[in-house]
N, C-alpha and C positions, 0 to 999 in steps of 0.2 A: 172575630174581628178579622178582616181580610188582610193577610200579609205584603202578600203578592198578589199580581195580576198580571195574566201573560193572552191577546188578545193574537188571533192569526184571521188574515180571508174576513175580518168585517169590516165596511165599507169601505171610508181610504188608509186603512191598513192593511199590511200584506204580514207584517208582523211584527207587534210592539207589545213592551214589557215595562210594567213595573214593579223598584223593588221598595222592600221599607218604607210599608204605607203604613202610617198612623191614625189614629185615632180622630185627625179630622187633619184633609189633605183641601192645597186651591189648586183644583187645573185652570193654567194661564197662560194664553195664547190667542194671536189674532183671528178673524174674520173665518171658519172652515176648514182650522186646522185639527181639527176633531174633540174639542173639548165636548159637547154633546156623545159623539159616536163611542167616546169611553162613557159617558154613562146611559147609557142605550146599553151597551155589551156587560155593565153589572146589571142592570135591572132586569135581563133575559137570563141571566145565571139564577141570581135572587128569585127568581120565577119559576128555577125548575122543571124546562122544557115545558108549559105551558102554551101550546101553540094558537090561543089568543092572544097571549102577550107577544108575540113572533109575526102577528098578522097586523096586527093592531102599529105597528113602530114600521111595517113595511109597506102600510097603507099612504098612515101619514105623510110616509115622501115619494108615494106613489111610483113605487119600487116594489120588485119581486125575488123567490127564493136567491140562493144561492148556498156553496156549501162555506156552514159558519164554524168557526173551530175556539170556543173560548176556554180556556183554563183557571184555576182556581188553588192556589196553594194558602190552608190558612190553619 
C-alpha cells in the first residue's frame, strides 16, 4: 500500500506531497486544481516506466516530454 506520495515537476506541480495515505482516499478540488494530475502520476508510477503509458498520457493532452520526478515511499 502507498503510504506517501511526492510529485516534483509534473504538470502544474513544482512540488507536491501527500502523507498518511489510507486505503481509501478522496481527492477534492476545483476544476484545474490537479486532481487528475495526481492520478496520472500514480498511474505512471504503477506502470514501472512503461514508455507507452507515458506517451499515451502525453498525447491525450497534446503535450511533449518534460523532466518528471515521482517518488513513492511504501
